[in-house]
N, C-alpha and C positions, 0 to 999 in steps of 0.2 A: 643170626643173632640179630635180635632188634635193637635199634639206636636207643641208648639210654642218656638221657639228659642230666649233664653234670647237677651239682646240688651246690658249687661254689656260689657265693655271694660277691658279685662283682660290683656291686654299687660302690662300695668302700675305694675299690681301684678307682673306679671312673672319677669319684670326688678328688682323689688324692692326685690324680694325673691332672686335673682342672686345677687346683691349688697350686702345683708346682708349675704348670704352665702361665698362671696369672702373675706369680712370683719372679719367673724367668723372663718375662716380657713387660718390664713394667712400664715402657712407653705404650703398650697397646697395639692397636691396630690401624692403619693408615686409611682404610676405608670407613673408618667411624668418628664422625666429625668430633665429637667430646673427647676423644683419644688424642687428637689431633690438637685442639685447644688445650688441653691439659698437660701438653707436653712442650709447650711454648713454641712450637713449630720446628722442634728438633726431631719429631715422628719421620718426617717427607725423607729428610737428606739420609738419614737411618735407614727407612725402608727400601731407599734406593741402593746402598750399599748392600742392604741384605740381598736383594733380588740381582745385583750385579754379581755376588760372588756366586750366587747360584747359575745366573747365566754363562759364567765362564766355565764352571765344571761342565754344564752340559755343552758349550761349544768345543772343550777339549775332547768329548766323547765323540761328538760328530765326527771331529778331524780325524778321528779314530787314534787319537792319543793316548784314549784310556779305555778301559772297559766298566763305564759306570752303570751299575746296577740299579734296579728301582731303590733297593735297600741303601745304595750309597746316595740318591738322590734325596731321599728323605733325612739321612744323616746330615748331608750339607746342608739342608734346608735348617735344620733344627739346630746347626751349629751357627750358622748365619745370623738366624733369628736371635739366638742367647747371646751371640757376641754383640750385637746392636742394641737388642733388647726390644724388639718389635716383630711385628710381621702380621700379614692378613690371613685369612682363614688356614691357607697350606700351610704357613710356616706354624700356626698355632697347632695343627693337627699335628704334624711334623714334631715338633717339641712333647706334645703329650704323647705320641706312639715310641718315641725315643726311651719316654720316662718308664713308660708300662715296660717295654722290651728288657730295659736295663734291670728293671723289678722283677724280671722272670715271669710277668703276667702272661699266660696263652691261654686260649687263641686270643689275639687282637688282629684287627684289620684296619688299615686307614682307607677311609672312603672317599673317595673323589667323585666331582662331578664338574659340569661347565661353570658353575659359580660358587660352590661351597664343599667345604672339606672337612670332617671331623673323623674320629675314631670311634669303633665297635669293640667292645670287649664281651667276650663271653659266647660269641657265636662262631663256630667252626666252618659255617658257610656251607654246610650238606643241606642247608634247608634254601629256596627257593629265595633269592634276595629280593624279588620284587614283590614277596607276599611277607611282611612284617607279622604277621599273626602266626607263620611259621616258625620265628627265632624262638632261641630257648628263652623260656620264663626270665632267667638268669641274666640274660645278656643286657648291656648297657651302653648307651652314646654317652661319649664325651666331647661336647662341641666347646670348645676351648675359646674360639674366638667368640662365639655365643655365650659364654660364661654360664653354660648350663651343662645337667644331666639329667639323662632321663632315660627310662627301660625302653630298650631297641623296639619292643612290641608298639611302642607310641610314635616311631620314626615317622611317618605321613602325618601325623597330626602337628611335628614341628618343622616337616621339610617339605617345601612346594615341588620339589623334583625328586624324581626316583634318581638313585646313583648306583654306582658299582665298585665293588671292592679294587684297588689300586696295588694293594699289599696286605697278603695275608701270612700271620705266622702261626703255626699250630704248636709247636714246641720249641 
């Protein structure tokens, strides 16, 4: 049986996730100068608290005190970011991912690489991730940190480095 591409339009889901994340993280990102200035300096202590919470959860896992999964890590990042109202790209992606997950949107993938993270919606990863031209036509990227959404096939026009999925949920 041949693979049949979904006809669902994920652009609205990408826009909704972006809007939710921007509203949930009103202080913005610590690595964007404009956000730091507009927060009157509150952003850096809040970001330290956000990252500290995530580091504690990771330490507990490394000590064998918990069985932390990739989903737990994403949930912890989203929780901490929303609690403190800020985060860098990883936290923005985690909040967008959890919004989509709670909304029942599938397939979704949190994409991470050495210097950026974002969410892809509508790509079940049966295609080669290093070949965006093979992505389903209706799959979208939500880059909440960059405050943009765009068709996933345009991925390399927006990103300078190829990435790999960190967490993918189909159903």
